[in-house]
C-alpha positions in Angstrom: 200.8 152.4 86.8 204.4 151.4 85.7 205.6 149.4 83.2 207.0 145.7 83.3 210.6 146.2 81.1 209.0 147.0 77.7 205.4 146.2 78.6 203.0 148.5 79.1 200.3 145.9 80.6 196.4 146.7 79.9 195.5 147.1 83.7 196.6 146.2 87.0 195.1 143.1 87.9 197.3 140.1 87.4 196.4 136.4 88.0 198.7 134.5 90.4 200.9 131.9 89.7 199.6 128.7 91.4 200.6 125.6 91.7 198.5 122.9 89.9 196.1 125.5 89.1 197.8 128.2 86.8 198.0 126.0 83.7 197.5 127.2 80.3 193.5 126.7 80.2 193.2 128.4 83.1 195.6 131.2 82.5 193.8 131.7 78.8 190.5 132.2 80.4 191.9 134.6 82.7 193.4 136.6 80.0 190.4 136.5 77.9 188.2 138.0 81.5 190.4 140.6 81.6 193.8 139.8 83.2 196.7 141.7 81.8 199.1 139.4 83.6 198.8 135.2 84.2 202.2 134.1 84.6 202.8 130.2 85.1 202.6 128.1 87.7 206.6 127.5 89.1 208.4 125.2 87.5 211.7 123.7 87.9 215.0 124.7 86.7 216.3 121.3 87.2 213.6 120.0 85.7 214.5 122.7 82.7 218.1 122.1 82.7 217.9 118.5 82.3 215.6 118.8 79.6 212.4 116.9 81.4 210.1 115.5 78.9 207.4 116.3 82.0 208.6 120.1 82.5 208.8 121.0 79.1 205.2 120.1 78.4 204.2 122.5 80.8 205.8 125.3 79.2 202.4 125.1 76.6 201.1 128.7 76.3 198.6 130.4 73.7 200.6 132.6 71.7 197.9 134.5 70.8 196.3 135.2 74.2 199.3 134.7 76.4 200.9 138.4 75.7 203.4 138.9 77.4 204.3 135.5 78.2 205.4 135.4 82.1 207.2 131.8 83.1 207.9 131.7 86.8 210.9 129.2 87.6 212.2 128.4 91.2 215.6 127.0 92.1 218.3 128.2 94.2 221.4 127.9 92.0 222.1 131.4 90.0 224.0 129.4 87.0 221.3 126.6 86.8 218.5 129.7 87.0 220.0 131.0 84.4 220.6 128.2 82.4 217.4 127.1 82.2 215.6 130.7 82.1 217.7 130.9 78.4 215.7 127.5 77.5 212.6 129.1 78.8 213.2 132.1 76.3 213.8 129.4 73.6 210.2 128.0 74.3 208.6 131.8 74.1 209.0 133.1 77.6 208.9 137.1 77.2 209.3 137.5 81.0 211.1 135.8 83.5 209.4 135.3 86.8 211.5 134.1 90.0 209.4 132.1 92.9 211.2 133.6 95.8 207.8 132.9 98.2 206.6 129.2 98.2 206.6 127.9 101.6 206.3 124.4 100.9 209.1 122.5 102.4 210.3 120.1 99.4 210.9 124.2 97.9 212.7 125.8 100.7 215.1 122.9 101.7 216.6 123.2 98.3 217.4 126.9 98.8 214.6 127.9 96.4 211.3 130.1 97.0 210.9 131.4 100.4 214.7 129.7 101.1 215.9 132.8 99.1 214.6 135.1 101.8 217.0 134.1 104.0 220.2 134.7 101.2 219.7 138.0 99.4 222.8 138.0 97.8 221.8 135.0 96.2 218.6 135.9 95.4 220.4 138.9 93.8 222.9 137.3 92.4 219.9 134.8 90.7 218.3 137.9 89.2 221.8 139.5 87.8 222.9 136.2 86.3 219.1 135.5 84.2 219.2 139.3 83.1 222.7 138.9 81.5 222.2 135.6 79.8 218.4 136.1 78.5 218.0 140.2 78.2 214.4 139.8 79.0 212.8 141.5 81.9 213.0 139.8 85.5 210.4 139.7 87.8 210.2 138.2 91.7 207.6 137.4 94.1 208.7 137.4 97.8 207.5 137.2 101.5 207.5 139.8 104.0 210.0 137.7 105.7 211.6 133.8 106.7 209.2 134.5 110.2 208.3 137.4 112.6 211.4 137.9 113.5 212.9 137.9 109.6 211.0 140.5 108.0 213.4 141.6 105.5 211.2 142.6 102.4 212.9 146.3 102.7 216.3 144.7 102.2 215.1 141.8 99.3 213.8 144.9 97.5 217.1 147.1 97.8 219.2 143.7 96.3 217.1 142.9 93.8 216.6 146.4 92.6 220.3 146.6 92.6 220.3 143.5 90.7 217.7 145.1 87.8 214.8 143.7 88.8 212.0 144.4 86.4 208.9 144.1 89.1 208.5 142.8 92.3 205.4 141.0 94.0 205.1 140.9 97.6 202.9 138.8 99.3 202.8 140.1 103.1 202.7 137.2 105.2 205.9 135.6 106.6 207.0 132.0 105.2 206.4 130.5 109.1 202.7 131.8 108.7 202.2 129.6 105.0 198.7 131.1 103.9 196.8 131.6 107.6 196.2 134.5 109.6 195.6 138.1 107.9 197.9 139.5 105.1 199.1 142.6 106.5 198.9 145.2 103.7 200.7 147.8 105.7 204.0 145.6 104.3 203.1 146.3 100.6 202.1 150.1 101.6 205.7 150.1 102.7 207.4 149.2 100.1 206.0 150.8 97.8 206.9 154.1 99.5 210.1 152.6 99.9 210.9 151.7 96.1 209.0 154.6 94.8 208.9 154.6 90.9 212.4 152.5 90.8 210.3 149.4 89.7 206.7 148.3 90.2 205.5 147.0 93.0 202.9 143.9 92.9 200.7 143.9 95.8 199.1 140.0 96.8 196.8 138.5 99.5 193.6 138.3 101.1 192.0 139.8 98.0 188.9 138.2 97.5 186.2 140.5 95.7 186.5 143.7 93.4 186.2 145.8 96.5 189.2 144.3 98.2 191.3 145.1 95.1 189.9 148.5 95.1 191.1 149.0 98.5 194.4 147.3 98.0 195.4 150.2 95.6 193.8 153.0 97.3 195.5 152.3 100.7 199.0 151.0 99.7 199.6 152.7 96.5 200.8 149.6 94.8 201.3 149.6 90.9 199.2 146.0 90.4 197.0 143.8 92.4 197.8 140.3 91.8 194.7 137.8 92.6 195.0 134.1 93.7 192.7 132.0 95.4 189.8 134.9 95.1 189.6 134.2 90.9 189.4 130.4 91.6 186.7 129.7 90.4 185.8 133.0 89.2 187.7 134.4 86.3 185.0 136.5 86.1 186.7 138.7 89.1 188.8 140.4 85.7 185.7 141.4 84.0 183.8 142.6 87.2 187.4 144.4 87.9 186.6 146.3 84.8 183.3 147.3 85.1 181.8 144.1 83.5 178.8 142.3 84.9 178.7 139.0 87.1 178.6 135.8 84.6 174.6 134.6 83.6 174.0 131.0 83.9 174.3 130.5 80.7 178.2 132.3 80.2 179.4 130.1 83.6 178.1 126.8 82.3 179.6 127.7 78.8 183.0 128.4 80.8 183.2 125.6 82.9 182.4 123.1 80.1 184.9 124.6 78.1 187.5 124.7 80.8 187.0 121.0 81.5 187.4 120.0 77.9 190.3 122.0 77.2 191.9 120.4 80.9 191.0 117.0 79.4 193.0 117.7 76.3 195.9 119.9 78.2 196.4 117.3 80.7 196.4 114.2 78.2 199.5 116.1 76.4 201.6 116.5 79.5 201.1 113.5 80.9 203.9 110.8 80.4 203.1 107.0 80.6 205.5 104.7 82.0 204.2 101.6 80.6 203.5 100.9 76.9 199.3 101.1 76.6 197.1 100.4 73.6 195.7 103.9 72.3 192.5 103.2 73.4 193.9 102.1 76.7 196.1 105.3 76.8 192.9 107.5 76.4 190.4 105.8 78.7 193.6 106.7 81.3 194.2 110.0 80.2 190.6 110.5 80.5 189.8 109.1 83.6 192.9 110.9 85.3 191.9 114.5 83.8 188.5 114.0 85.3 190.1 113.4 88.7 192.4 116.2 88.2 189.5 118.8 87.9 187.6 117.9 90.3 189.2 120.5 92.8 188.2 123.2 89.8 184.5 121.9 89.9 184.4 122.2 93.5 185.8 125.8 93.1 183.4 127.1 90.4 180.7 125.3 92.4 181.0 127.3 95.7 178.2 129.9 97.0 175.6 128.4 94.7 172.9 126.4 96.2 173.2 122.6 95.9 176.9 122.9 95.6 177.6 120.1 98.7 175.5 117.8 96.4 177.0 118.8 93.5 180.4 118.1 94.6 179.7 114.8 95.7 178.2 113.9 92.4 181.7 114.7 90.3 183.9 113.5 93.3 182.5 109.9 92.5 182.4 110.5 88.1 184.9 108.8 86.3 184.2 109.8 82.6 184.0 112.8 80.6 180.1 112.1 79.7 179.2 111.8 84.1 180.9 115.2 84.8 179.3 117.1 81.5 176.2 115.6 82.3 176.1 116.6 86.4 178.0 120.3 85.6 175.0 121.0 83.0 172.1 120.1 85.5 174.0 121.8 88.3 174.8 125.3 86.4 171.7 125.8 84.3 170.0 127.1 87.1 172.6 127.8 89.6 171.8 130.7 92.2 173.4 132.0 94.7 173.3 130.5 98.1 173.2 133.7 100.6 174.1 131.3 103.8 177.4 129.9 102.4 180.3 130.6 104.3 182.4 133.0 103.0 186.5 132.9 102.6 188.9 132.2 100.4 189.3 128.7 98.3 191.5 125.9 99.8 194.6 125.1 97.9 197.2 122.4 98.0 200.5 124.1 97.2 202.5 121.1 97.8 201.6 120.2 94.4 204.6 122.4 93.5 206.3 120.8 90.3 209.5 119.4 91.3 
C-alpha cells in the first residue's frame, strides 16, 4: 500500500467524495468507523476564488478527526484552480483532490469534471500549477474516458503522472455511462499494471459489500478502494472492512440520531439567508430546511430493514426535529433486516454539485 504524498494512511479504504453527501458530519462518521480518507464533496474553484460565503462555509472540517484533510476542487482553468487551492490550504487543506470525473452537464460544459478527459494537457497543467502554488500533494479522480470510443485513462495517467500527481482514483465507467451499467474493473487492473508503483491507484465503482472490496483488491491490485454509494446509510461498512461487527440496533439508532442533529447544526451554519429574519423565525426556517435535506440520509439508513417504506413515508411528511427524532427512535429501536428487500446501490442525485 503506497503512501499518498507524505501521508501513510491507516488502511486502504476511502470514502468517495459525493455531492450533497460528503459534508463534514458524514465524513466524520466515516473516519470514526475506520475510513482512512474522506475527501470533501466537489467544491467550486470559482466560488473559492470569488470568496463566496456559501462555498467557504463548506470548507469546515474536524481538525482532530479529519487527518489528513482532503479537499476536492472542480474547475477548468489552471490559474483559477491554483489560486483556489491556495485559499483551500489557508483553510486547512492537506491534500488537494481534483475532480476530473463528474459527468453532470453543469460541470462538464465549463470544461471541468469529465470535461478534462477531453483535454489531458490542461488537466496536467492544473495538477502542475496547484502543486507549485501550494506545495501540497495533489490527487485526481478520473473516469475510463468520455465514451466507449474515447477511453483514454492510460494517457490521462501518463500526463497526470508527469505533472506530479500523488494518487489517481479511477471510476471505470465512461462519462457517457454516467452511473448506469456495470463498472469495468479490468480498467483498474490495467491502470495499476501500467503505472506500477509510480503513484497509488484508487479503485472505485460497484463496491457494495465487504466481499466486493476484498475482491477488487485481489482482482485489480489497486492500492486503495474508494466506496461511494455502498456507504450511504451504512458508514459501518468501514468498520466491517477492518474486521468489526455489524451495528446493533442501539448503535444504529445512536449514530443516526447524532448524524441528524449534527446535520441540522452544520446546515444551519452553512445556510445564507437572503432576507432579514428575527432569530426565532430564522431558527425555525433553518430547522425545517435541515429536516428536509436529511430525508435522503434517513431513507438510506432504513434501506434493507423491515418497515422501511412506512418509515420513509412518515419522515417525508415530517417538518420538525422532534417529529423526525420520534419517528426514527420508534423505527430503529426494533429494526431487523428484511431479506426480501431489493438489492442494489442507493440512488444519489449528482446534479447537486456545488457550483
